[in-house]
BAFI-3210 file (N, C-alpha, C; in Angstrom, 3 decimals, decimal comma, padded with zeros to 6 digits):
// residues 317
n [1|2|3|4|5|6|7|8|9|10|11|12|13|14|15|16|17|18|19|20|21|22|23|24|25|26|27|28|29|30|31|32|33|34|35|36|37|38|39|40|41|42|43|44|45|46|47|48|49|50|51|52|53|54|55|56|57|58|59|60|61|62|63|64|65|66|67|68|69|70|71|72|73|74|75|76|77|78|79|80|81|82|83|84|85|86|87|88|89|90|91|92|93|94|95|96|97|98|99|100|101|102|103|104|105|106|107|108|109|110|111|112|113|114|115|116|117|118|119|120|121|122|123|124|125|126|127|128|129|130|131|132|133|134|135|136|137|138|139|140|141|142|143|144|145|146|147|148|149|150|151|152|153|154|155|156|157|158|159|160|161|162|163|164|165|166|167|168|169|170|171|172|173|174|175|176|177|178|179|180|181|182|183|184|185|186|187|188|189|190|191|192|193|194|195|196|197|198|199|200|201|202|203|204|205|206|207|208|209|210|211|212|213|214|215|216|217|218|219|220|221|222|223|224|225|226|227|228|229|230|231|232|233|234|235|236|237|238|239|240|241|242|243|244|245|246|247|248|249|250|251|252|253|254|255|256|257|258|259|260|261|262|263|264|265|266|267|268|269|270|271|272|273|274|275|276|277|278|279|280|281|282|283|284|285|286|287|288|289|290|291|292|293|294|295|296|297|298|299|300|301|302|303|304|305|306|307|308|309|310|311|312|313|314|315|316|317]
n.u [127,618|126,175|124,885|122,090|121,106|118,575|118,382|120,571|119,678|117,358|118,524|120,071|118,065|116,800|118,847|118,911|116,304|116,341|118,421|117,276|115,179|116,638|117,971|115,765|114,731|116,836|116,707|114,190|114,721|116,609|115,033|113,489|115,446|116,155|113,748|113,523|115,756|114,954|112,794|111,181|111,071|111,883|111,010|112,714|112,725|112,470|112,458|110,191|109,078|106,702|103,320|102,281|100,021|096,813|097,723|097,544|096,512|098,851|100,509|102,440|105,860|108,526|111,177|113,542|113,918|113,583|114,477|114,188|115,208|115,150|112,981|112,222|109,499|108,075|105,308|102,626|099,347|100,120|101,690|099,983|097,254|093,939|093,666|095,751|098,999|102,057|103,852|102,734|102,874|105,653|106,296|104,751|105,173|107,841|109,380|110,343|110,665|108,704|108,520|106,425|105,489|103,671|100,833|097,670|096,726|098,626|100,680|103,782|104,779|103,692|105,059|107,645|107,592|105,961|105,607|105,466|106,049|108,763|109,758|108,197|109,165|111,819|111,393|110,637|113,029|114,589|113,303|113,932|116,691|116,782|115,956|118,152|118,603|119,878|119,228|118,019|117,068|115,431|112,189|110,473|107,536|105,754|104,092|102,059|099,628|100,126|099,683|097,362|093,724|091,594|092,823|093,932|093,149|094,378|096,757|096,209|095,514|092,554|090,645|089,596|091,091|093,669|096,047|095,851|096,072|098,712|099,733|102,718|104,191|102,854|102,949|105,731|106,252|104,849|105,699|108,469|109,492|108,006|107,256|109,703|111,473|110,335|110,830|113,660|114,036|112,777|114,258|116,848|116,375|115,623|118,025|119,769|118,654|118,972|121,760|122,429|121,411|122,486|125,035|125,765|124,593|121,578|120,536|118,096|115,049|113,202|110,263|108,812|105,487|103,301|101,779|098,861|095,268|092,887|089,929|087,716|087,102|086,738|087,715|086,202|083,937|083,918|083,697|084,379|087,638|089,246|087,831|087,607|086,748|090,107|091,337|089,816|087,679|089,081|090,084|087,620|086,450|088,082|087,422|088,201|087,170|087,659|088,973|091,364|092,839|093,139|094,667|097,077|097,973|098,203|100,245|102,356|102,566|103,288|105,741|107,228|107,214|108,651|111,121|111,912|112,145|114,101|116,265|116,490|117,159|119,713|121,213|121,941|124,148|123,278|120,641|118,160|116,481|113,443|112,066|108,853|107,307|105,382|104,975|102,381|099,808|098,181|096,370|093,294|090,824|092,482|093,582|092,036|092,407|094,695|094,696|092,977|091,550|091,666|094,140|095,305|096,802|095,460|095,289|096,930|098,353|099,732|101,336|103,054|104,359|105,616|107,435|109,266|110,423|111,565|113,463|115,201|116,025|117,438|119,676|121,110|124,100]
n.v [210,946|211,896|209,673|209,442|208,561|207,282|206,327|204,562|202,663|201,687|200,497|198,512|196,900|196,091|194,578|192,430|191,287|190,633|188,763|186,724|185,964|185,100|182,919|181,301|180,863|179,422|177,100|176,153|175,779|173,781|171,673|171,357|170,512|168,069|166,694|166,492|164,925|162,559|161,919|159,655|160,063|162,811|165,700|167,428|170,782|173,617|176,699|179,270|182,684|183,702|184,812|187,939|188,342|189,222|190,254|190,714|187,928|185,852|184,256|181,225|181,716|181,978|179,671|181,000|184,341|187,942|190,574|193,667|193,637|191,999|192,581|192,948|193,685|195,505|196,829|199,290|200,346|201,763|200,020|197,932|197,964|198,015|196,876|198,587|199,640|200,897|198,744|196,999|198,687|198,953|196,365|195,945|198,174|198,788|196,532|195,044|192,308|191,476|190,547|190,448|191,404|193,238|194,920|196,340|198,975|198,470|199,577|201,310|200,794|198,269|196,763|197,065|196,049|193,825|190,300|188,409|189,687|190,131|187,557|186,634|188,313|187,384|184,827|185,416|186,491|184,194|182,683|184,145|183,809|181,042|180,870|181,687|184,223|187,541|189,844|192,939|195,205|196,317|197,441|199,778|200,876|203,002|204,482|206,302|205,231|205,322|207,871|208,964|208,603|207,541|208,844|211,107|213,791|214,425|215,638|218,259|221,530|223,161|225,198|227,446|227,899|229,273|228,835|228,022|225,499|223,187|221,094|221,448|219,969|217,503|216,614|216,443|214,462|212,239|211,932|212,629|211,071|208,604|207,369|207,659|206,087|203,580|203,278|203,182|200,789|198,837|199,156|198,445|195,797|194,631|195,057|193,396|190,855|190,570|190,733|188,505|186,470|186,922|187,815|190,452|193,864|194,917|197,311|199,622|201,176|203,941|205,977|209,244|210,528|212,184|215,482|215,290|215,712|216,797|216,225|214,776|212,489|209,006|205,561|204,609|206,075|205,559|202,832|199,313|197,648|199,739|201,948|204,998|208,557|209,589|211,822|214,257|214,062|214,560|217,163|218,496|218,031|219,599|222,111|223,162|224,296|225,211|224,083|224,962|225,809|223,402|221,968|223,383|222,888|220,131|219,861|220,831|218,827|216,651|217,585|217,583|214,868|213,865|215,127|213,907|211,220|211,388|212,059|209,733|207,851|208,735|207,730|205,209|203,685|202,301|202,887|204,546|207,518|208,407|211,149|212,098|214,332|216,858|215,338|214,548|216,657|219,015|221,000|222,916|221,837|220,189|218,178|215,886|214,279|212,980|212,131|209,558|209,430|210,637|209,580|207,947|207,553|207,974|205,717|206,936|208,525|206,670|205,689|207,817|208,000|205,484|205,765|207,494|205,803|203,904|205,500|206,032|203,457|202,765|204,292|203,224|202,322]
n.w [-111,000|-107,921|-105,595|-103,584|-100,180|-100,137|-102,767|-102,848|-101,001|-102,286|-104,543|-103,315|-102,133|-104,472|-105,689|-103,860|-104,156|-106,890|-107,028|-105,545|-107,234|-109,478|-108,361|-107,712|-110,279|-111,433|-109,957|-110,832|-113,550|-113,369|-112,458|-114,774|-116,623|-115,477|-115,700|-118,486|-119,069|-117,934|-119,443|-121,678|-124,470|-125,493|-127,422|-129,903|-130,485|-132,670|-131,458|-131,960|-132,483|-130,125|-130,009|-128,649|-125,874|-126,911|-129,271|-132,871|-134,842|-136,474|-139,273|-138,831|-137,845|-140,230|-141,078|-141,677|-141,128|-140,922|-138,679|-136,934|-134,486|-131,285|-128,631|-125,153|-123,139|-120,423|-118,724|-118,798|-119,941|-122,220|-123,484|-123,720|-125,097|-126,479|-129,838|-130,941|-129,939|-128,472|-128,691|-130,632|-132,820|-133,065|-133,804|-136,213|-137,912|-137,725|-137,645|-135,433|-133,083|-130,397|-127,033|-124,209|-120,861|-120,255|-118,868|-118,907|-116,736|-114,788|-112,124|-111,598|-109,122|-108,533|-110,399|-109,441|-106,821|-106,743|-106,298|-108,406|-110,815|-111,623|-111,938|-114,077|-116,051|-116,144|-117,171|-119,805|-120,796|-120,698|-122,683|-124,966|-124,990|-125,379|-128,016|-129,310|-130,245|-130,207|-127,544|-128,043|-126,592|-123,551|-122,870|-120,883|-119,389|-117,317|-114,441|-114,964|-114,009|-111,338|-110,662|-111,917|-111,704|-108,987|-106,830|-107,860|-107,424|-105,034|-105,621|-105,999|-104,752|-103,625|-105,896|-104,754|-102,551|-100,358|-101,628|-104,547|-107,158|-108,081|-105,404|-104,108|-102,221|-102,063|-104,756|-105,089|-103,199|-104,240|-106,987|-106,941|-104,926|-104,199|-106,739|-108,006|-106,388|-106,852|-109,576|-109,604|-108,237|-109,973|-112,307|-111,455|-110,738|-113,220|-114,565|-113,050|-113,499|-116,305|-116,446|-114,923|-116,543|-119,091|-118,796|-118,963|-118,692|-120,383|-122,805|-121,612|-122,229|-121,157|-120,720|-120,490|-120,211|-122,618|-122,982|-121,560|-121,971|-119,811|-120,305|-119,593|-121,049|-121,218|-121,789|-124,681|-123,947|-121,241|-120,856|-120,557|-120,127|-119,301|-118,490|-116,919|-116,918|-115,857|-114,889|-115,059|-113,051|-110,632|-111,013|-111,267|-108,749|-107,194|-107,965|-110,470|-113,412|-115,996|-119,046|-120,165|-117,936|-116,581|-118,453|-118,394|-115,739|-115,872|-117,724|-116,215|-114,265|-115,910|-116,879|-114,513|-113,920|-116,133|-115,716|-113,326|-114,220|-116,197|-114,605|-113,044|-115,029|-115,607|-113,546|-114,225|-116,511|-118,738|-119,218|-121,028|-121,623|-123,117|-124,505|-124,844|-124,983|-126,585|-128,783|-129,325|-130,196|-127,997|-128,246|-128,456|-130,780|-132,281|-130,700|-130,272|-132,455|-131,893|-129,281|-127,841|-125,538|-122,125|-121,314|-123,286|-126,516|-129,892|-132,753|-134,843|-133,062|-131,378|-133,378|-133,930|-131,447|-131,272|-133,334|-132,202|-130,304|-132,029|-133,318|-131,180|-130,520|-132,796|-132,475|-130,401|-128,646]
ca.u [126,446|126,088|123,707|121,676|120,869|117,364|118,703|121,432|118,860|116,509|119,375|120,433|116,881|116,586|119,840|118,468|115,135|116,716|119,194|116,336|114,471|117,590|118,184|114,548|114,632|117,831|116,144|113,117|115,340|117,235|113,944|113,119|116,490|116,029|112,551|113,791|116,691|114,216|111,690|111,539|111,211|111,709|110,957|113,601|111,961|113,039|111,554|109,922|108,469|105,332|102,530|101,923|098,591|096,023|098,253|096,848|096,936|099,765|100,928|103,639|107,103|109,307|112,441|114,471|113,165|114,360|113,937|114,963|115,761|114,244|112,767|111,379|108,839|107,255|104,703|101,214|098,474|100,767|102,233|098,935|096,024|093,176|093,821|097,090|099,743|103,445|104,517|102,234|103,428|107,063|106,333|104,141|105,670|109,284|110,054|110,892|109,959|108,520|107,936|106,016|104,700|102,913|099,414|096,944|096,390|099,721|101,451|105,208|105,005|103,421|106,169|108,852|107,476|105,159|106,413|105,484|106,394|110,152|109,941|107,610|110,139|112,955|110,978|110,700|114,434|115,024|112,773|114,727|117,986|116,590|115,836|119,464|118,613|120,344|118,228|118,460|116,775|114,250|111,363|109,729|106,545|105,030|103,997|100,793|098,598|100,470|099,290|095,988|092,710|090,783|093,570|094,594|092,829|095,288|097,861|095,721|094,827|091,283|090,713|089,184|091,943|094,654|097,165|095,301|097,020|099,346|100,322|104,112|104,647|102,263|103,515|107,116|106,230|104,377|106,562|109,888|109,934|107,374|107,427|111,148|112,040|109,857|111,569|115,025|113,938|112,496|115,381|117,953|115,981|115,745|119,458|120,367|118,175|119,643|123,168|122,500|121,073|123,241|126,403|125,987|123,333|120,969|119,965|116,714|114,431|112,071|109,678|107,822|104,291|103,099|100,873|097,486|094,204|091,875|088,634|086,631|086,841|087,291|087,824|084,917|082,888|083,952|083,262|085,398|088,671|089,993|086,884|087,916|087,995|091,075|091,884|088,778|086,976|089,908|090,053|086,271|086,240|088,862|086,899|088,792|086,173|088,163|089,896|092,665|093,529|093,491|095,750|098,312|098,427|098,597|101,558|103,323|102,754|104,028|107,127|107,887|107,409|109,745|112,381|112,266|112,558|115,387|117,269|116,659|117,893|121,111|121,898|122,380|124,813|122,630|119,226|117,994|115,204|112,815|111,206|107,707|106,552|105,121|104,744|100,943|099,266|097,167|095,667|091,880|090,572|093,313|094,097|091,250|092,957|095,901|094,387|091,704|090,903|092,545|095,448|095,832|096,781|094,753|096,221|098,007|099,173|100,664|102,291|104,069|105,132|106,469|108,526|110,276|111,131|112,392|114,612|116,162|116,574|118,428|120,873|121,767|125,502]
ca.v [211,453|211,551|208,858|209,712|207,410|206,591|205,609|203,421|201,647|201,075|199,627|197,343|196,047|195,507|193,505|191,293|190,653|190,059|187,547|185,694|185,479|184,329|181,639|180,511|180,446|178,376|175,879|175,669|175,295|172,501|170,693|171,127|169,695|166,728|166,077|166,160|163,799|161,351|161,689|158,566|160,489|164,259|166,219|168,567|171,810|174,910|177,644|180,438|183,792|183,530|186,039|188,593|188,288|190,286|190,697|190,184|186,578|185,824|182,949|180,788|182,332|181,190|179,152|182,110|185,588|189,125|191,365|194,854|193,367|191,399|193,437|192,466|194,872|195,449|198,135|199,570|200,312|202,266|198,811|196,903|198,701|197,305|197,131|199,067|200,286|201,132|197,489|196,505|199,561|198,599|195,115|195,998|199,258|198,971|195,259|194,412|191,196|191,904|189,693|191,423|191,107|194,461|194,724|197,591|199,283|198,211|200,683|201,019|200,195|196,826|196,167|197,095|195,341|192,612|189,078|187,627|190,469|189,949|186,183|186,570|188,960|186,476|183,742|185,900|186,580|182,818|182,257|184,807|183,121|179,708|181,011|181,985|185,553|188,547|190,764|194,287|196,170|196,164|198,643|199,888|201,957|202,990|205,690|206,991|204,690|205,688|209,269|209,182|207,746|207,996|209,694|212,187|215,071|214,689|216,468|219,617|222,335|223,634|226,446|228,568|227,928|230,352|228,483|227,143|224,886|221,950|221,079|221,080|218,935|216,218|216,227|216,015|213,187|211,153|211,746|212,738|210,075|207,285|206,819|207,598|204,911|202,384|203,165|202,728|199,371|197,963|199,233|197,638|194,386|194,235|195,017|192,215|189,649|190,483|190,431|187,117|185,559|187,180|188,158|191,893|194,604|195,165|198,665|199,765|202,432|204,395|207,164|210,065|210,654|213,464|216,412|214,802|216,719|216,313|216,695|213,926|211,342|207,721|204,577|204,365|206,664|205,030|201,431|198,313|197,368|200,926|202,864|206,404|209,333|209,397|213,119|215,282|214,062|215,197|218,607|218,995|218,015|220,687|223,401|223,658|224,049|225,593|223,101|225,602|225,781|222,005|221,591|223,989|222,158|218,790|219,991|220,975|217,489|215,836|218,066|217,099|213,425|213,657|215,530|212,835|210,015|211,676|211,969|208,328|207,202|209,151|206,939|203,960|203,942|201,580|203,261|205,670|208,199|208,860|212,306|212,062|215,579|217,571|214,386|214,573|217,991|219,120|222,249|222,782|221,704|219,169|217,129|214,649|213,435|212,331|211,552|208,836|209,793|211,432|208,974|207,078|208,085|207,303|204,921|207,804|208,968|205,591|205,579|208,852|207,646|204,338|206,257|208,031|204,644|203,339|206,388|205,846|202,103|202,776|205,015|202,583|201,973]
ca.w [-110,288|-106,506|-105,305|-102,216|-099,308|-100,571|-104,001|-102,496|-100,343|-103,307|-105,362|-102,494|-102,043|-105,795|-105,823|-103,046|-104,765|-108,179|-106,785|-105,108|-108,424|-110,288|-107,684|-107,871|-111,673|-111,682|-109,398|-111,709|-114,786|-113,037|-112,480|-116,170|-117,246|-114,926|-116,282|-119,882|-119,095|-117,556|-120,380|-122,591|-125,865|-125,616|-128,788|-130,118|-131,181|-133,013|-130,812|-132,777|-131,765|-129,665|-130,110|-127,401|-125,567|-127,496|-130,553|-134,030|-135,210|-137,609|-139,747|-138,114|-138,296|-141,169|-140,546|-141,780|-141,175|-140,591|-137,584|-136,560|-133,164|-130,313|-127,470|-124,064|-122,601|-119,222|-118,613|-118,570|-121,107|-123,431|-124,103|-123,722|-125,375|-127,518|-131,272|-131,258|-128,860|-128,887|-129,049|-131,921|-133,847|-133,244|-134,552|-137,537|-138,754|-137,608|-137,864|-134,238|-132,449|-129,014|-125,996|-123,203|-119,673|-120,000|-118,555|-118,691|-115,354|-113,848|-111,568|-111,526|-107,806|-108,599|-111,150|-108,619|-105,551|-106,863|-106,248|-109,641|-111,997|-112,054|-112,418|-115,415|-116,930|-116,295|-118,067|-121,181|-121,173|-120,952|-123,983|-125,994|-125,001|-125,958|-129,465|-129,856|-130,841|-129,240|-127,002|-128,386|-125,536|-122,707|-122,832|-119,626|-119,365|-116,052|-113,645|-115,186|-113,121|-109,960|-110,474|-112,360|-111,099|-107,854|-105,899|-108,588|-106,804|-103,915|-106,091|-106,211|-103,747|-104,173|-106,658|-103,894|-101,358|-100,312|-102,517|-105,580|-108,098|-107,626|-104,071|-104,375|-101,289|-102,445|-106,056|-104,857|-102,491|-105,104|-108,162|-106,627|-103,953|-104,299|-108,085|-108,271|-105,730|-107,545|-110,843|-109,319|-107,885|-111,112|-113,240|-110,944|-110,828|-114,624|-114,849|-112,423|-114,189|-117,599|-116,203|-114,484|-117,637|-120,317|-118,466|-119,067|-118,769|-121,683|-122,836|-121,162|-122,622|-120,356|-121,342|-119,825|-121,034|-123,269|-122,302|-121,650|-121,905|-118,848|-120,814|-119,122|-121,925|-120,832|-122,859|-125,336|-123,125|-119,873|-120,878|-120,834|-119,121|-118,906|-117,867|-116,989|-116,985|-114,782|-114,482|-114,922|-111,760|-109,614|-111,260|-110,985|-107,302|-106,593|-108,403|-111,710|-114,452|-117,315|-119,616|-120,343|-116,651|-116,319|-119,369|-117,895|-114,551|-116,296|-118,350|-115,123|-113,685|-116,879|-116,885|-113,289|-114,084|-117,077|-115,076|-112,396|-114,931|-116,835|-113,554|-112,685|-116,110|-115,544|-112,522|-114,860|-117,784|-119,838|-119,275|-121,945|-121,450|-124,351|-124,232|-125,758|-124,909|-127,848|-129,872|-129,573|-129,914|-126,942|-128,465|-128,836|-132,200|-132,927|-129,815|-130,339|-133,523|-131,384|-127,973|-127,864|-124,270|-121,272|-121,056|-124,339|-127,879|-130,973|-133,562|-135,361|-131,944|-131,040|-134,479|-133,697|-130,256|-131,612|-134,173|-131,280|-129,760|-133,094|-133,521|-130,083|-130,638|-133,891|-132,027|-129,265|-128,918]
c.u [126,467|124,783|123,338|121,357|119,659|117,618|119,562|120,623|117,979|117,308|119,746|119,259|116,594|117,568|119,375|117,325|115,486|117,511|118,290|115,583|115,401|117,849|116,975|114,405|115,642|117,348|115,062|113,687|116,043|116,199|113,546|114,157|116,424|114,845|112,811|114,783|115,975|113,112|112,087|111,742|110,968|111,781|111,874|112,878|112,849|112,063|111,422|109,183|107,031|104,607|102,278|100,442|097,869|096,548|097,455|097,382|097,814|099,997|102,172|104,903|107,848|110,591|113,503|113,657|114,089|113,687|114,815|115,602|114,713|114,200|111,949|110,811|108,062|106,604|103,202|100,459|099,072|101,462|101,163|097,573|095,270|093,493|095,205|097,688|101,175|104,094|104,038|102,745|104,898|107,207|105,912|104,778|107,188|110,069|110,691|110,073|109,906|107,901|107,604|105,292|103,900|101,448|098,774|096,593|097,505|100,379|102,924|105,556|104,737|104,506|107,399|108,771|106,649|106,018|106,538|105,978|107,790|110,389|109,348|108,543|111,323|112,621|111,048|112,141|114,977|114,530|113,556|116,090|117,868|116,471|117,174|119,552|119,062|119,200|118,720|118,249|115,572|113,509|110,543|108,811|105,788|105,023|102,685|099,706|098,886|099,987|097,818|095,022|092,067|091,508|094,226|094,365|093,715|096,445|097,507|095,216|093,586|091,438|090,369|090,028|092,918|095,835|096,661|096,385|097,575|099,879|101,755|104,600|104,128|102,852|104,944|107,171|105,841|105,360|108,036|110,400|109,334|107,603|108,907|111,766|111,603|110,594|112,997|115,025|113,759|113,632|116,561|117,623|116,112|117,207|120,090|119,929|118,884|121,120|123,337|122,269|122,015|124,700|126,734|124,640|122,866|120,450|118,488|116,217|113,248|111,514|108,811|106,624|104,233|102,043|099,411|096,490|093,085|090,465|087,463|086,310|087,520|087,404|086,437|083,758|082,836|083,493|084,464|086,468|089,390|089,119|087,332|086,639|088,837|091,574|090,802|088,043|087,774|089,932|088,692|086,027|086,978|088,517|087,479|087,892|086,704|089,190|091,287|093,488|093,977|094,682|097,080|098,859|098,891|099,980|102,654|103,618|103,601|105,492|107,880|108,158|108,591|111,089|112,853|112,827|113,888|116,526|117,540|117,467|119,383|121,907|122,549|123,000|124,092|121,142|119,094|116,575|114,698|111,821|110,089|106,899|106,529|105,094|103,283|100,400|098,214|096,363|094,207|091,734|091,414|093,680|093,323|091,682|094,109|095,702|093,013|090,871|091,938|093,961|096,086|095,755|095,804|095,759|097,293|098,920|100,184|101,727|103,418|104,973|106,100|107,646|109,640|111,094|112,072|113,629|115,653|116,797|117,643|119,738|121,542|123,202|125,662]
c.v [210,984|210,810|209,036|208,419|206,597|205,765|204,390|202,296|200,929|200,105|198,366|196,378|195,364|194,375|192,248|190,547|189,983|188,770|186,401|185,109|184,648|182,959|180,728|180,005|179,350|177,049|175,292|175,126|173,958|171,382|170,345|170,239|168,254|165,994|165,650|164,994|162,488|160,997|160,608|159,014|161,994|164,696|167,433|169,591|172,977|175,954|178,887|181,487|183,488|184,857|186,623|188,427|189,489|190,774|190,088|188,800|186,655|184,387|182,533|181,413|181,399|180,714|180,248|183,383|186,735|189,865|192,583|194,687|192,777|192,278|192,690|193,694|194,550|196,809|198,147|199,593|200,966|201,131|197,725|197,572|198,004|197,813|197,629|199,757|200,483|199,842|196,954|197,376|199,240|197,295|195,317|197,034|199,405|197,664|194,605|193,186|191,481|190,800|190,615|190,790|192,347|194,135|196,062|197,758|199,073|199,509|200,310|200,446|198,700|196,105|196,046|196,155|194,057|191,362|188,383|188,360|190,149|188,536|186,005|187,212|188,031|185,326|184,182|186,014|185,183|182,322|182,890|184,128|181,770|179,759|181,292|183,342|186,576|189,453|192,189|195,266|195,718|197,500|198,634|201,101|201,899|204,344|206,421|206,532|204,954|207,095|209,485|208,271|208,381|208,990|210,897|213,551|215,421|215,589|217,944|220,249|222,930|224,994|227,657|228,661|229,098|230,100|227,531|226,600|223,587|222,121|220,554|219,947|217,561|215,732|215,728|214,668|212,026|210,887|211,686|211,731|208,704|206,651|206,687|206,350|203,618|202,185|202,667|201,229|198,503|198,001|198,394|196,154|193,868|194,101|193,752|190,930|189,489|190,137|188,980|186,127|185,692|187,551|189,636|192,598|194,757|196,595|198,658|201,136|202,725|205,658|207,929|210,188|212,032|214,272|216,013|215,943|216,199|216,785|215,802|212,742|210,085|206,813|204,273|204,869|206,146|203,602|200,518|198,240|198,603|201,946|204,314|207,227|209,211|210,708|214,146|215,249|214,734|216,707|219,190|219,075|219,153|222,057|223,981|223,293|224,310|224,583|223,694|225,545|224,367|221,569|222,150|223,238|220,753|218,820|220,117|219,619|216,619|216,277|217,565|215,599|213,146|214,042|214,467|211,636|210,211|211,587|210,541|207,601|207,524|208,394|205,704|204,269|203,321|201,880|204,547|206,220|208,706|209,966|212,336|213,357|216,293|216,628|214,429|215,957|217,953|220,411|222,003|222,684|220,659|218,002|215,827|213,742|212,589|211,670|210,885|209,142|210,521|210,877|208,274|207,723|207,337|206,434|205,798|208,321|207,921|205,430|206,592|208,495|206,503|204,780|206,866|206,895|204,052|204,194|206,183|204,459|202,041|203,423|204,414|202,228|200,483]
c.w [-108,839|-106,245|-103,838|-101,470|-099,750|-101,822|-103,708|-101,859|-101,351|-104,165|-104,590|-102,369|-103,378|-106,059|-105,086|-103,718|-106,088|-108,001|-106,319|-106,298|-109,293|-109,672|-107,853|-109,309|-111,985|-111,118|-110,278|-113,024|-114,558|-113,031|-113,906|-116,861|-116,758|-115,543|-117,722|-119,996|-118,791|-118,540|-121,386|-124,032|-126,007|-127,072|-128,889|-130,992|-131,584|-132,478|-131,672|-131,952|-131,388|-129,740|-128,734|-127,133|-126,164|-128,837|-131,693|-134,379|-136,447|-138,050|-138,964|-138,704|-139,236|-140,494|-140,583|-141,941|-140,821|-139,449|-137,360|-135,191|-132,259|-129,065|-126,429|-123,366|-121,339|-119,056|-118,452|-119,895|-122,348|-124,178|-124,263|-123,876|-126,500|-128,928|-131,657|-130,036|-129,344|-129,385|-130,388|-133,065|-134,112|-134,024|-136,007|-138,451|-138,723|-137,604|-136,662|-133,849|-130,951|-128,170|-124,819|-122,024|-119,277|-119,740|-118,239|-117,219|-114,360|-113,399|-111,542|-110,150|-107,823|-109,384|-110,257|-107,431|-105,620|-106,965|-107,606|-110,858|-112,517|-112,571|-113,801|-116,441|-117,194|-117,239|-119,532|-121,668|-121,485|-122,304|-125,131|-126,116|-125,679|-127,480|-130,113|-130,522|-129,801|-128,790|-127,211|-127,238|-124,729|-122,719|-121,553|-119,678|-118,052|-115,373|-113,799|-114,240|-111,654|-109,628|-110,782|-111,608|-109,877|-106,951|-106,583|-107,932|-105,632|-104,322|-106,143|-104,931|-104,403|-104,846|-105,806|-102,624|-101,430|-101,248|-103,598|-106,508|-107,558|-106,212|-104,217|-103,474|-101,696|-103,767|-105,884|-104,150|-103,375|-106,241|-107,767|-105,624|-104,238|-105,665|-108,426|-107,650|-106,411|-108,859|-110,613|-109,010|-109,119|-112,126|-112,760|-111,009|-112,258|-115,004|-114,300|-113,113|-115,529|-117,439|-115,776|-115,602|-118,832|-120,063|-118,555|-119,088|-120,213|-121,684|-122,425|-121,585|-121,718|-121,008|-120,348|-120,745|-121,682|-122,513|-122,517|-121,477|-120,999|-119,219|-120,418|-120,005|-121,376|-122,034|-123,406|-124,472|-121,705|-119,771|-121,068|-119,766|-118,616|-118,183|-118,030|-116,935|-115,722|-114,188|-114,181|-113,592|-110,642|-109,770|-110,886|-109,487|-106,603|-107,184|-109,667|-112,884|-115,860|-117,822|-119,786|-119,061|-116,313|-117,173|-118,874|-116,680|-114,917|-116,945|-117,294|-114,494|-114,620|-116,937|-115,654|-113,371|-115,007|-116,476|-114,096|-113,150|-115,650|-115,816|-113,123|-113,756|-116,044|-114,489|-113,144|-116,222|-118,977|-119,945|-120,077|-121,834|-122,799|-124,012|-125,273|-125,755|-126,265|-129,047|-130,302|-129,238|-128,805|-127,058|-128,836|-130,350|-132,903|-132,026|-129,916|-131,482|-133,011|-130,027|-128,036|-126,625|-123,414|-121,153|-122,245|-125,720|-128,785|-131,739|-134,209|-134,245|-131,528|-132,128|-134,300|-132,521|-130,561|-132,474|-133,314|-130,652|-130,809|-133,326|-132,432|-130,139|-131,722|-133,462|-130,788|-129,612|-129,198]
res [m|t|i|d|k|s|t|r|k|a|i|a|l|a|h|r|d|a|q|a|v|l|k|r|r|e|g|r|l|k|l|r|r|q|a|l|r|a|h|p|s|p|v|r|l|r|i|e|r|s|a|r|p|g|a|r|r|r|e|p|a|l|t|e|t|q|t|a|g|v|l|v|a|e|g|d|s|w|f|d|y|p|f|n|d|i|l|s|e|l|e|d|r|h|g|y|d|v|e|a|v|a|h|k|g|d|q|v|e|s|m|a|y|g|d|g|q|l|e|a|f|a|r|l|v|e|k|v|i|a|r|g|t|p|l|k|a|v|l|l|s|g|g|g|n|d|i|a|g|d|e|f|g|m|l|l|d|h|a|r|s|a|a|p|g|l|n|d|d|v|v|s|g|v|i|g|r|r|v|r|n|a|y|i|m|i|l|q|k|i|t|d|v|c|t|g|k|l|g|a|p|v|p|i|l|v|h|g|y|d|y|a|v|p|d|g|r|g|f|m|g|g|w|g|p|f|l|g|p|w|l|e|p|g|f|r|a|k|g|y|k|e|l|r|e|r|v|e|m|m|a|d|i|i|d|r|f|n|a|m|l|k|g|v|a|a|i|f|q|h|v|y|y|v|d|l|r|k|t|l|p|n|k|p|g|e|y|k|d|w|w|a|n|e|l|h|p|t|e|p|g|f|r|r|v|a|a|k|f|d|d|r|l|r|r|l|p]
***
């Protein structure tokens, strides 16, 4: 694949930032080793799986246990949602052990350019290494929060304008340039950290979202840490009242996002794109069984999505 100038620059910047984090982590680990050598009575521990923040409480892990594989995840609310999400489904229904730095509301830009994100990821990789268990894959979820929310209406021309519908220039700029560059950065950074810690890249799974329904439903009616709605206000402000029309435009946006992400994954030999489109129905009369609100699946919906991840994880080389 031919790599353009923007992609080469993003990869170079990612290399620089990842090497800085690896150097900083080595310095911190050196301090830890020095402290333990100086300690009068260090305790030798068998490190066991730690629970993810917000995960259901479990009994302590057994000395000998089974796992479908150890995963490290970074991402947004599809990986960090109340009661159930993709990661909890992968643990509970598919037998994986997951360590995560995912946080609801995170943008892929904050993952790519935030100072603390990569170091937190590196710490999790170190914990997996310390347990002596192989790291099967890294999961990455992001991009939805870069598009949805207060600025979503910027993607649309007004329904009464001379060119109603999606504004191709804006959509291309946001998805095809801004989000794309952020994805290249975070993927290269993750690759460099894993290579620095393990000596080789680790498979990385990325996903596009499914066809969301902009019906104005937020989290529990617009309450709590997620609030919402995230899509309907933008459509309403631009004069789009019919849900059918909104669903069609939303599908176009999701298709463009997936096409961008599939192309980004193709840049890297160890990055695998998971296509989630048509996993969750978006038709009237049935979509509410699968979509809890405008952006997040219901529990059965997350179950279906997690099954797609499990299928791809089983087919890794």
